[in-house]
C-alpha positions as CSV (number, residue, x, y, z in Angstrom):
1,M,58.9,279.3,192.9
2,L,55.5,281.8,193.6
3,Q,55.0,284.3,190.6
4,Y,52.8,286.8,191.7
5,R,52.4,290.4,190.0
6,L,51.8,292.9,192.5
7,G,49.9,296.0,191.9
8,W,47.9,296.5,195.1
9,K,49.0,298.5,198.3
10,Q,48.7,295.8,200.6
11,L,49.1,292.1,200.0
12,S,47.8,290.0,203.2
13,V,48.8,286.1,203.6
14,I,46.8,283.9,205.9
15,A,49.0,279.6,205.8
16,G,48.7,276.5,207.4
17,I,51.3,274.0,207.9
18,S,50.2,270.0,208.4
19,Y,53.4,267.9,208.5
20,W,53.3,266.9,205.1
21,R,51.7,270.4,203.3
22,F,51.7,274.2,203.6
23,Y,48.8,276.0,202.1
24,F,48.3,279.7,202.2
25,R,45.8,282.4,200.6
26,L,46.5,285.5,199.2
27,F,44.8,288.4,199.6
28,N,44.4,292.2,198.5
29,G,44.5,293.9,201.9
30,S,43.6,293.7,205.1
31,I,42.1,290.5,206.2
32,K,39.3,289.8,207.8
33,S,36.5,287.9,209.4
34,P,35.3,285.9,206.0
35,Q,38.6,285.6,204.5
36,I,39.5,283.6,208.1
37,V,36.3,281.9,208.1
38,E,36.7,281.0,204.2
39,F,40.1,279.4,204.9
40,L,39.0,277.8,207.7
41,K,36.7,275.8,206.0
42,A,39.2,275.2,203.2
43,L,41.2,273.5,205.3
44,Q,38.9,271.4,206.7
45,T,37.7,270.5,203.8
46,T,41.4,269.8,202.4
47,S,42.4,267.4,205.2
48,G,39.4,266.4,206.0
49,K,40.8,266.0,209.8
50,K,40.2,268.4,213.5
51,L,42.6,270.9,213.0
52,L,44.5,272.9,215.1
53,I,44.8,276.5,215.0
54,I,47.4,278.6,216.8
55,W,46.5,282.4,216.4
56,D,47.9,285.8,217.6
57,G,45.8,288.3,219.4
58,L,44.6,289.7,215.4
59,Q,41.3,291.3,216.1
60,A,39.6,289.2,213.3
61,H,40.6,286.2,215.2
62,R,38.6,287.6,218.1
63,S,35.2,288.5,215.8
64,K,31.8,287.4,216.9
65,F,31.7,286.0,213.2
66,V,34.8,283.9,213.7
67,R,33.6,282.5,217.3
68,A,30.2,281.8,215.5
69,H,32.0,280.0,212.9
70,M,33.9,277.7,215.7
71,E,31.4,277.0,217.6
72,A,29.7,275.6,214.9
73,Q,32.4,273.1,214.5
74,R,31.6,271.6,217.9
75,G,35.4,270.4,218.7
76,R,36.6,269.9,215.3
77,I,38.5,272.9,215.6
78,V,40.5,273.4,218.6
79,L,42.0,277.1,219.4
80,E,45.3,278.0,221.0
81,R,46.3,281.2,221.5
82,L,50.1,282.9,221.6
83,P,50.6,284.0,225.0
84,A,51.0,287.9,224.9
85,Y,54.6,288.6,225.3
86,A,54.6,286.6,221.9
87,R,52.3,288.8,220.0
88,R,54.9,291.7,219.3
């Protein structure tokens, strides 16, 4: 059971799943590029394996900051985007 005291106007979650685990982090307010990169780094550290990331069309996913991090990974992160019709 998750117990969390909510006093914020907006709570956002970023999550990942593997065969054996579910990873997530809660953030106060909207998730932005720094939080995405922070989460990706944590996933890489925890899993120690190549990651397959499936993303929707969130603007933060396409930011210069996130793109620079992805490029620096040199293939350790594979990115797939959902098609436009699946983003709604």
